[in-house]
Backbone as a chain_set.jsonl record, in Angstrom:
{"seq": "MNSQENKQVIKQCYQLFQNKDIKGLLAMCADEIEWVGTESEYIPFSGTYRGKDEVAHFFSMMDQAQEVIQFEPRSFIAENDYVVAIGQATWLVKSTGQKYENPWVHVFTVRGGKVARFQSYNDTAAAEAAFRPLQPSSSQKTTSTRQRH", "coords": {"N": [[-31.193, -74.916, -110.561], [-31.462, -71.358, -110.529], [-29.45, -68.503, -109.441], [-31.097, -66.672, -108.073], [-33.27, -68.247, -107.294], [-31.914, -69.952, -105.58], [-31.244, -68.116, -103.603], [-33.773, -67.633, -102.54], [-34.296, -70.127, -101.402], [-32.484, -70.083, -99.261], [-33.414, -67.877, -97.809], [-35.846, -68.937, -97.002], [-34.904, -70.979, -95.341], [-33.815, -69.458, -93.222], [-36.176, -68.303, -92.264], [-37.492, -70.575, -91.306], [-35.684, -71.271, -89.249], [-35.96, -69.017, -87.574], [-38.561, -69.399, -86.813], [-38.254, -71.516, -85.182], [-38.419, -74.028, -86.297], [-36.801, -76.552, -86.646], [-36.86, -79.118, -87.669], [-38.173, -78.679, -90.119], [-36.243, -77.025, -91.272], [-34.072, -78.802, -91.493], [-35.118, -80.467, -93.427], [-34.689, -78.969, -95.637], [-32.104, -79.373, -96.199], [-29.417, -81.113, -97.826], [-28.882, -84.668, -97.747], [-26.222, -85.339, -97.258], [-25.105, -83.068, -96.096], [-22.638, -80.619, -95.197], [-21.713, -78.911, -92.391], [-20.188, -76.184, -91.239], [-18.646, -74.639, -88.631], [-16.938, -72.196, -86.606], [-14.033, -73.198, -84.741], [-13.807, -73.708, -81.27], [-12.74, -73.976, -77.951], [-14.387, -73.166, -75.935], [-16.994, -72.89, -76.802], [-19.666, -74.943, -76.899], [-20.969, -76.089, -79.122], [-19.383, -75.697, -81.307], [-17.463, -76.283, -84.342], [-17.323, -78.833, -86.939], [-19.923, -80.456, -88.691], [-21.392, -83.311, -90.157], [-23.829, -84.519, -92.337], [-27.386, -84.941, -91.874], [-28.21, -85.882, -89.317], [-26.085, -85.199, -87.608], [-26.124, -82.425, -87.941], [-28.62, -81.867, -86.869], [-28.002, -82.504, -84.237], [-26.157, -80.45, -83.73], [-27.926, -78.186, -83.716], [-29.496, -78.874, -81.513], [-27.588, -78.871, -79.428], [-26.811, -76.192, -79.565], [-29.196, -74.928, -78.866], [-29.461, -75.831, -76.228], [-27.316, -74.523, -75.079], [-27.457, -71.748, -75.532], [-29.627, -68.882, -75.872], [-31.546, -67.308, -78.329], [-31.705, -63.873, -78.647], [-31.959, -61.861, -80.479], [-32.023, -62.198, -83.967], [-31.027, -61.531, -87.092], [-31.005, -61.724, -90.446], [-29.585, -59.632, -92.841], [-28.66, -58.943, -95.418], [-28.395, -60.428, -98.664], [-26.451, -62.194, -100.988], [-26.153, -63.634, -104.106], [-24.696, -66.013, -106.255], [-24.342, -68.185, -108.837], [-24.109, -71.391, -107.457], [-23.804, -70.445, -104.921], [-24.764, -68.734, -101.954], [-24.541, -65.91, -100.023], [-25.064, -64.732, -96.835], [-25.513, -61.944, -94.752], [-25.524, -60.797, -91.482], [-26.811, -60.015, -88.17], [-26.698, -60.873, -84.737], [-27.924, -61.389, -81.398], [-27.188, -63.059, -78.472], [-27.957, -65.036, -75.565], [-26.099, -66.593, -73.198], [-26.754, -69.502, -71.567], [-25.454, -70.834, -69.426], [-23.799, -68.93, -68.226], [-25.195, -66.567, -68.097], [-24.5, -64.423, -69.6], [-24.753, -61.983, -72.188], [-24.149, -61.605, -75.69], [-23.152, -59.757, -78.577], [-23.225, -60.509, -82.012], [-22.037, -60.113, -85.017], [-22.359, -61.61, -88.224], [-21.403, -63.688, -91.033], [-22.675, -65.883, -93.353], [-22.018, -68.544, -95.496], [-23.422, -70.327, -98.025], [-23.775, -73.323, -99.921], [-25.807, -74.305, -102.455], [-27.455, -76.992, -103.867], [-29.45, -78.505, -106.234], [-31.731, -77.416, -105.051], [-31.38, -77.812, -102.36], [-29.617, -77.277, -99.27], [-26.288, -77.832, -99.395], [-23.902, -77.255, -98.226], [-22.741, -75.357, -95.457], [-21.146, -72.563, -94.084], [-19.923, -70.733, -91.388], [-18.956, -67.482, -90.445], [-17.921, -65.537, -87.859], [-17.859, -63.371, -84.917], [-15.805, -64.709, -82.936], [-14.429, -64.084, -80.601], [-16.136, -62.515, -78.99], [-18.186, -64.38, -78.501], [-16.75, -66.433, -77.188], [-15.908, -65.06, -74.887], [-18.366, -64.672, -73.631], [-19.149, -67.306, -73.13], [-17.12, -68.295, -71.543], [-16.341, -69.207, -68.225], [-17.057, -66.942, -65.581], [-14.451, -64.867, -64.543], [-12.657, -63.643, -61.724], [-12.046, -60.156, -61.513], [-8.947, -58.297, -61.921], [-8.733, -56.459, -59.858], [-10.367, -57.61, -57.916], [-8.911, -59.923, -57.42], [-6.62, -58.82, -56.277], [-7.703, -57.685, -53.974], [-8.668, -59.977, -52.645], [-6.28, -61.277, -52.255], [-4.948, -59.542, -50.552], [-6.567, -59.775, -48.308], [-5.895, -62.248, -47.344], [-3.394, -61.93, -46.205]], "CA": [[-31.811, -73.697, -110.053], [-30.626, -70.177, -110.725], [-28.978, -67.886, -108.197], [-32.217, -66.049, -107.35], [-34.01, -69.337, -106.651], [-31.089, -70.392, -104.45], [-31.392, -67.108, -102.55], [-35.073, -67.864, -101.899], [-34.136, -71.314, -100.551], [-31.792, -69.679, -98.029], [-34.348, -67.034, -97.041], [-36.808, -69.851, -96.386], [-34.198, -71.639, -94.232], [-33.764, -68.517, -92.097], [-37.527, -68.176, -91.713], [-37.725, -71.786, -90.517], [-34.885, -71.142, -88.029], [-36.574, -68.007, -86.713], [-39.801, -69.998, -86.289], [-37.818, -72.676, -84.375], [-38.813, -75.246, -87.008], [-35.53, -77.17, -87.035], [-37.205, -80.258, -88.524], [-38.4, -78.113, -91.447], [-34.951, -76.553, -91.765], [-33.302, -79.98, -91.89], [-35.693, -80.965, -94.681], [-34.137, -78.123, -96.703], [-30.688, -79.726, -96.321], [-29.049, -82.361, -98.495], [-28.573, -85.736, -96.793], [-24.784, -85.33, -96.958], [-24.722, -81.689, -95.786], [-21.485, -80.309, -94.362], [-22.055, -77.718, -91.605], [-18.878, -75.798, -90.721], [-18.593, -73.487, -87.746], [-15.606, -71.938, -86.085], [-13.599, -74.076, -83.66], [-13.549, -73.026, -80.008], [-12.83, -74.852, -76.788], [-15.379, -72.633, -75.004], [-18.341, -72.927, -77.376], [-19.925, -76.381, -76.941], [-21.502, -76.56, -80.403], [-18.49, -75.285, -82.392], [-16.869, -77.379, -85.103], [-17.876, -79.266, -88.216], [-20.925, -81.518, -88.602], [-21.667, -83.89, -91.469], [-25.072, -85.271, -92.395], [-28.534, -84.336, -91.185], [-28.258, -86.244, -87.896], [-25.106, -84.383, -86.891], [-26.597, -81.032, -87.953], [-29.689, -81.825, -85.858], [-27.307, -82.475, -82.945], [-25.647, -79.08, -83.612], [-29.012, -77.3, -83.301], [-29.881, -79.254, -80.156], [-26.56, -78.365, -78.507], [-26.877, -74.736, -79.572], [-30.386, -74.563, -78.098], [-29.184, -76.089, -74.814], [-26.251, -73.645, -74.599], [-27.75, -70.321, -75.622], [-30.963, -68.461, -76.3], [-31.488, -66.191, -79.262], [-32.404, -62.651, -78.261], [-32.238, -61.206, -81.762], [-31.32, -62.831, -85.082], [-31.52, -60.791, -88.25], [-30.298, -61.687, -91.725], [-29.804, -58.288, -93.381], [-28.349, -58.856, -96.853], [-28.143, -61.69, -99.351], [-25.744, -62.093, -102.256], [-26.216, -64.953, -104.733], [-23.934, -66.211, -107.492], [-24.313, -69.614, -109.158], [-24.594, -72.24, -106.364], [-23.455, -69.84, -103.631], [-25.538, -67.645, -101.371], [-23.893, -65.341, -98.85], [-25.982, -63.949, -96.004], [-24.83, -61.096, -93.782], [-26.509, -60.457, -90.476], [-26.475, -59.63, -86.799], [-27.435, -61.64, -83.727], [-27.638, -61.216, -79.98], [-27.43, -64.334, -77.807], [-27.809, -65.137, -74.116], [-25.497, -67.876, -72.826], [-27.526, -70.004, -70.431], [-24.615, -71.244, -68.293], [-23.141, -67.782, -67.584], [-26.085, -65.411, -68.035], [-23.891, -63.334, -70.365], [-25.226, -61.711, -73.545], [-23.122, -61.119, -76.608], [-23.517, -59.328, -79.929], [-22.47, -61.334, -82.931], [-22.201, -59.936, -86.454], [-21.986, -62.858, -88.882], [-21.526, -63.939, -92.473], [-22.901, -67.302, -93.622], [-21.836, -68.906, -96.901], [-24.144, -71.55, -98.343], [-23.752, -73.928, -101.248], [-27.127, -74.894, -102.713], [-27.469, -77.887, -105.024], [-30.742, -79.169, -106.408], [-32.724, -76.846, -104.15], [-31.074, -78.199, -100.97], [-28.363, -76.757, -98.731], [-25.275, -78.885, -99.4], [-22.803, -76.844, -97.345], [-22.912, -74.117, -94.71], [-19.965, -72.15, -93.325], [-20.193, -69.533, -90.603], [-17.868, -66.593, -90.044], [-18.495, -64.632, -86.871], [-16.972, -62.83, -83.898], [-15.604, -65.763, -81.935], [-13.946, -63.514, -79.327], [-17.312, -62.127, -78.193], [-18.855, -65.606, -78.07], [-15.91, -67.104, -76.192], [-15.963, -64.285, -73.637], [-19.667, -64.911, -73.001], [-19.221, -68.702, -72.691], [-16.079, -68.562, -70.557], [-16.795, -68.961, -66.843], [-16.656, -65.627, -65.089], [-13.188, -64.815, -63.812], [-12.577, -62.429, -60.912], [-11.22, -59.116, -62.122], [-7.654, -58.157, -61.256], [-8.921, -55.735, -58.591], [-10.905, -58.572, -56.962], [-7.802, -60.8, -57.046], [-5.762, -58.059, -55.37], [-8.42, -57.563, -52.707], [-8.695, -61.264, -51.955], [-4.902, -61.579, -51.849], [-4.67, -58.709, -49.373], [-7.316, -60.274, -47.171], [-5.247, -63.443, -46.835], [-2.138, -61.58, -45.526]], "C": [[-30.869, -72.521, -110.318], [-30.312, -69.509, -109.383], [-30.116, -67.243, -107.396], [-33.088, -67.102, -106.657], [-33.237, -69.87, -105.44], [-31.196, -69.407, -103.286], [-32.717, -67.299, -101.817], [-35.037, -69.096, -100.996], [-33.522, -70.905, -99.217], [-32.687, -68.773, -97.184], [-35.39, -67.898, -96.335], [-36.169, -70.58, -95.195], [-34.138, -70.723, -93.016], [-35.135, -68.341, -91.452], [-37.867, -69.388, -90.848], [-36.948, -71.73, -89.201], [-35.53, -70.159, -87.066], [-37.886, -68.493, -86.112], [-39.53, -71.225, -85.421], [-38.27, -73.999, -84.971], [-37.548, -75.922, -87.549], [-35.791, -78.389, -87.926], [-37.446, -79.782, -89.965], [-37.112, -77.618, -92.078], [-34.102, -77.724, -92.256], [-33.828, -80.587, -93.19], [-35.178, -80.176, -95.881], [-32.665, -78.447, -96.974], [-30.505, -81.03, -97.087], [-28.691, -83.401, -97.434], [-27.117, -85.683, -96.342], [-24.259, -83.927, -96.634], [-23.456, -81.628, -94.925], [-21.758, -78.952, -93.717], [-20.796, -77.303, -90.848], [-19.0, -74.524, -89.896], [-17.168, -73.279, -87.284], [-15.301, -72.906, -84.943], [-13.326, -73.244, -82.417], [-13.69, -74.008, -78.858], [-13.933, -74.415, -75.831], [-16.817, -72.763, -75.495], [-18.71, -74.388, -77.638], [-20.419, -76.913, -78.276], [-20.602, -76.17, -81.577], [-17.974, -76.515, -83.136], [-17.62, -77.68, -86.378], [-18.785, -80.47, -88.007], [-21.228, -82.006, -90.01], [-22.928, -84.751, -91.406], [-26.154, -84.635, -91.539], [-28.582, -84.657, -89.694], [-27.288, -85.395, -87.086], [-25.541, -82.917, -86.845], [-27.75, -80.869, -86.965], [-29.081, -81.768, -84.463], [-26.716, -81.085, -82.691], [-26.747, -78.151, -83.086], [-29.48, -77.614, -81.881], [-28.881, -78.709, -79.134], [-26.591, -76.844, -78.434], [-28.06, -74.261, -78.727], [-30.179, -74.784, -76.597], [-28.22, -75.054, -74.238], [-26.62, -72.171, -74.587], [-29.152, -70.086, -76.153], [-30.808, -67.271, -77.238], [-32.312, -65.031, -78.712], [-32.851, -61.921, -79.52], [-31.414, -61.912, -82.827], [-31.872, -62.23, -86.357], [-30.597, -60.92, -89.458], [-30.62, -60.344, -92.394], [-29.599, -58.185, -94.884], [-28.063, -60.251, -97.395], [-27.469, -61.409, -100.685], [-25.734, -63.501, -102.855], [-25.457, -64.952, -106.057], [-23.81, -67.709, -107.723], [-24.89, -70.426, -107.996], [-24.387, -71.631, -104.985], [-24.429, -68.742, -103.244], [-24.797, -67.209, -100.113], [-24.934, -64.498, -98.127], [-25.158, -63.202, -94.963], [-25.864, -60.662, -92.756], [-25.914, -60.137, -89.124], [-27.312, -60.476, -85.85], [-27.024, -61.185, -82.338], [-28.074, -62.504, -79.3], [-27.282, -64.181, -76.301], [-27.269, -66.533, -73.812], [-26.149, -68.347, -71.528], [-26.654, -70.314, -69.215], [-23.985, -70.068, -67.548], [-24.057, -66.584, -67.391], [-25.563, -64.215, -68.826], [-24.535, -63.217, -71.747], [-24.039, -61.314, -74.402], [-23.727, -60.783, -77.962], [-22.647, -60.102, -80.904], [-22.804, -61.002, -84.384], [-21.704, -61.2, -87.152], [-22.115, -62.768, -90.398], [-21.659, -65.448, -92.626], [-22.764, -67.532, -95.121], [-22.464, -70.275, -97.116], [-23.804, -72.015, -99.752], [-25.083, -74.644, -101.411], [-27.032, -75.728, -103.982], [-28.817, -78.589, -105.094], [-31.806, -78.69, -105.434], [-32.506, -77.186, -102.682], [-29.744, -77.573, -100.553], [-27.386, -77.922, -98.632], [-24.125, -78.557, -98.448], [-23.141, -75.498, -96.719], [-21.586, -73.826, -94.019], [-20.261, -70.811, -92.678], [-18.898, -68.796, -90.304], [-18.474, -65.588, -89.077], [-17.442, -64.188, -85.866], [-16.8, -63.861, -82.788], [-15.139, -65.203, -80.595], [-15.117, -63.138, -78.43], [-18.031, -63.364, -77.661], [-18.046, -66.312, -76.989], [-15.946, -66.374, -74.855], [-17.271, -64.543, -72.897], [-19.785, -66.339, -72.462], [-18.218, -69.025, -71.593], [-16.631, -68.313, -69.165], [-16.255, -67.616, -66.362], [-15.395, -65.737, -64.25], [-13.197, -63.568, -62.937], [-11.687, -61.409, -61.615], [-9.929, -58.977, -61.346], [-7.796, -57.398, -59.942], [-9.495, -56.667, -57.527], [-9.807, -59.526, -56.5], [-6.904, -60.1, -56.029], [-6.402, -57.956, -53.998], [-8.391, -58.88, -51.95], [-7.294, -61.658, -51.497], [-4.562, -60.787, -50.58], [-5.381, -59.268, -48.144], [-6.655, -61.512, -46.565], [-3.988, -63.101, -46.051], [-2.353, -61.111, -44.14]], "O": [[-29.647, -72.672, -110.33], [-30.836, -69.897, -108.339], [-30.093, -67.272, -106.166], [-33.586, -66.868, -105.556], [-33.826, -70.197, -104.409], [-31.233, -69.813, -102.125], [-32.775, -67.143, -100.598], [-35.675, -69.112, -99.943], [-33.988, -71.332, -98.16], [-32.706, -68.898, -95.959], [-35.767, -67.617, -95.197], [-36.815, -70.775, -94.166], [-34.385, -71.167, -91.895], [-35.24, -68.241, -90.23], [-38.462, -69.244, -89.781], [-37.481, -72.095, -88.153], [-35.635, -70.436, -85.871], [-38.279, -68.055, -85.031], [-40.463, -71.894, -84.977], [-38.481, -74.975, -84.25], [-37.264, -75.871, -88.745], [-35.015, -78.657, -88.843], [-36.979, -80.409, -90.915], [-36.908, -77.771, -93.283], [-33.484, -77.642, -93.318], [-33.06, -81.159, -93.964], [-35.227, -80.659, -97.012], [-32.053, -77.866, -97.87], [-31.335, -81.935, -97.003], [-28.246, -83.047, -96.342], [-26.814, -85.951, -95.18], [-23.088, -83.636, -96.875], [-23.236, -82.466, -94.05], [-22.003, -77.965, -94.411], [-20.379, -77.992, -89.917], [-19.401, -73.473, -90.398], [-16.294, -74.105, -87.548], [-16.211, -73.376, -84.261], [-12.687, -72.195, -82.497], [-14.648, -74.779, -78.802], [-14.372, -75.208, -74.998], [-17.752, -72.748, -74.694], [-18.12, -75.015, -78.518], [-20.291, -78.111, -78.531], [-21.013, -76.299, -82.73], [-18.037, -77.636, -82.632], [-18.444, -76.89, -86.838], [-18.464, -81.384, -87.248], [-21.311, -81.211, -90.945], [-23.069, -85.603, -90.528], [-25.871, -83.889, -90.602], [-28.953, -83.802, -88.89], [-27.628, -84.925, -86.0], [-25.352, -82.244, -85.832], [-27.848, -79.841, -86.295], [-29.59, -81.057, -83.596], [-26.767, -80.591, -81.565], [-26.53, -77.414, -82.124], [-29.825, -76.702, -81.129], [-29.271, -78.156, -78.106], [-26.415, -76.27, -77.359], [-27.938, -73.303, -77.963], [-30.673, -74.002, -75.784], [-28.289, -74.735, -73.051], [-26.152, -71.421, -73.731], [-29.768, -70.947, -76.781], [-30.038, -66.348, -76.973], [-33.479, -65.2, -78.356], [-33.976, -61.43, -79.607], [-30.235, -62.194, -82.615], [-33.051, -62.397, -86.67], [-29.533, -60.303, -89.499], [-31.787, -59.965, -92.501], [-30.293, -57.419, -95.553], [-27.562, -61.127, -96.689], [-27.865, -60.503, -101.417], [-25.347, -64.456, -102.182], [-25.563, -64.025, -106.86], [-23.237, -68.422, -106.899], [-26.026, -70.19, -107.585], [-24.757, -72.239, -103.981], [-24.859, -67.938, -104.071], [-24.468, -68.026, -99.253], [-25.6, -63.658, -98.732], [-24.229, -63.753, -94.371], [-26.952, -60.213, -93.115], [-24.702, -60.007, -88.957], [-28.479, -60.761, -86.117], [-25.927, -60.668, -82.13], [-29.185, -62.987, -79.518], [-26.567, -63.3, -75.824], [-27.909, -67.535, -74.132], [-26.093, -67.656, -70.511], [-27.076, -70.079, -68.083], [-23.669, -70.188, -66.365], [-23.745, -65.683, -66.614], [-26.116, -63.119, -68.736], [-24.825, -64.223, -72.394], [-23.055, -60.762, -73.912], [-24.669, -61.424, -78.427], [-21.464, -60.324, -80.647], [-23.759, -61.552, -84.932], [-20.724, -61.799, -86.711], [-22.815, -61.92, -90.952], [-20.849, -66.204, -92.091], [-23.334, -66.791, -95.921], [-22.087, -71.254, -96.472], [-23.574, -71.209, -100.653], [-25.441, -75.493, -100.595], [-26.593, -75.251, -105.028], [-29.263, -79.195, -104.12], [-32.68, -79.459, -105.033], [-33.356, -76.883, -101.845], [-28.857, -77.367, -101.381], [-27.614, -78.876, -97.888], [-23.459, -79.453, -97.93], [-23.738, -74.626, -97.35], [-20.972, -74.721, -93.438], [-20.771, -69.887, -93.312], [-17.884, -69.4, -89.956], [-19.417, -64.875, -89.419], [-16.278, -64.58, -85.955], [-17.562, -63.879, -81.821], [-15.428, -65.792, -79.553], [-15.09, -63.415, -77.231], [-18.44, -63.394, -76.5], [-18.604, -66.742, -75.98], [-16.009, -67.01, -73.803], [-17.283, -64.623, -71.668], [-20.448, -66.563, -71.449], [-18.445, -69.935, -70.795], [-17.317, -67.316, -68.941], [-15.141, -67.218, -66.699], [-15.286, -66.587, -63.366], [-13.699, -62.528, -63.365], [-10.689, -61.772, -62.238], [-9.82, -59.483, -60.229], [-7.051, -57.665, -58.999], [-9.151, -56.537, -56.352], [-9.765, -59.901, -55.328], [-6.479, -60.704, -55.044], [-5.732, -58.119, -52.979], [-8.12, -58.902, -50.749], [-7.14, -62.305, -50.461], [-3.956, -61.321, -49.651], [-4.828, -59.23, -47.045], [-6.845, -61.789, -45.38], [-3.538, -63.942, -45.272], [-1.393, -60.78, -43.445]]}, "num_chains": 1, "name": "protein.A"}
């Protein structure tokens, strides 16, 4: 496939994701897909997943942890087997009720019309802050300390 055909494959994948058709999205992936996200102790679905079953688990964990408010791929760049997508998302973390804005870049490798590799680059600080349990502010700590004296 040429780079423009690969770009269409990725656009179709995003459409399936936006339609919540994860089964259809997984059908667009190679059996041995490698799905690479950033590592974070606070984000339950972070890390690397290999194979369709693990990627399905990634989407399940992501769905349990957060809700998409807005997800918008804005630009696509294609060269040979690579497609780069640039976009913006807003998420709501279910466990904390916190929203966060997340600009992202996704790099795909497409082989034989299937996604063989995915790597995400995004604002992990914003995501971690939203997933982290709420901490009392320093003024609240001072107030509670004073009340104990």
